[in-house]
C-alpha positions in Angstrom: -35.3 26.7 21.6 -33.4 23.8 18.9 -31.2 25.7 17.1 -31.0 22.6 14.8 -34.6 23.2 13.2 -34.3 27.0 13.2 -31.7 27.0 10.8 -32.9 24.0 9.3 -36.4 25.9 8.8 -34.6 29.3 8.0 -32.4 27.6 5.2 -35.0 25.6 4.0 -37.8 28.6 3.7 -34.9 31.3 2.5 -33.7 29.3 0.0 -37.4 28.5 -1.3 -38.2 32.3 -1.9 -35.8 33.1 -3.6 -37.1 34.4 -7.0 -40.3 33.5 -6.5 -43.3 34.8 -7.6 -44.4 37.0 -4.1 -40.1 38.7 -4.4 -41.5 39.5 -8.2 -44.6 40.8 -6.8 -42.5 43.4 -4.0 -40.9 44.4 -6.6 -43.2 45.5 -9.3 -45.5 46.8 -5.8 -42.2 48.6 -4.5 -41.1 50.1 -8.3 -45.0 51.3 -9.1 -45.5 52.7 -5.2 -42.9 54.0 -4.6 -43.2 53.4 -0.9 -40.8 50.5 0.1 -41.6 50.9 3.4 -45.0 50.4 2.9 -45.4 47.6 0.4 -42.0 46.0 3.0 -44.1 46.1 6.2 -47.4 44.5 4.3 -45.4 41.5 2.8 -43.9 41.2 6.3 -47.7 41.1 7.8 -48.8 38.8 5.1 -46.3 36.4 5.4 -46.2 36.0 9.2 -49.8 35.6 8.8 -49.5 32.9 6.0 -46.8 31.2 8.4 -48.6 31.7 11.6 -52.0 29.5 9.5 -49.5 26.7 8.1 -47.7 26.1 11.5 -51.4 25.9 13.1 -52.4 23.8 10.6 -49.6 21.6 10.9 -49.5 21.3 14.5 -52.9 20.1 14.4 -52.6 17.4 11.3 -49.5 16.4 12.9 -51.4 14.7 15.6 -54.0 12.8 13.2 -51.1 11.6 10.1 -47.9 10.6 10.0 -45.2 12.4 8.3 -44.7 10.5 5.6 -48.4 10.6 4.5 -47.6 14.6 4.7 -44.9 14.5 2.6 -46.4 12.4 -0.1 -49.5 13.8 -0.2 -47.0 17.1 -0.8 -45.3 15.8 -3.5 -48.2 14.6 -5.4 -50.1 18.0 -5.3 -46.7 19.3 -6.4 -46.3 16.8 -9.0 -50.1 17.5 -10.4 -49.9 21.2 -10.2 -46.6 21.4 -12.5 -48.6 18.9 -15.0 -51.3 20.7 -15.6 -49.2 24.0 -15.6 -47.2 22.4 -18.4 -50.3 21.3 -20.2 -51.6 24.9 -19.5 -54.7 24.1 -17.6 -53.8 25.9 -14.6 
């Protein structure tokens, strides 16, 4: 295992997920249901599935696309969504 990639990925995901809508959804679901174990288990399973799909797609697309193209496309989409949110279109 490449520990440098592991810790870079862990740090990136950990920092990116701090204070996002997923945490707020988990907070409200746990407060409403009073069942933190169930909410935690479902959240871990859902995030694991989304991550599995994302990693699979990244592996497949990585064979056909240059990493720079993926980075620029992702950044462009992020900016477009931000502008649309700012304008109240999303």
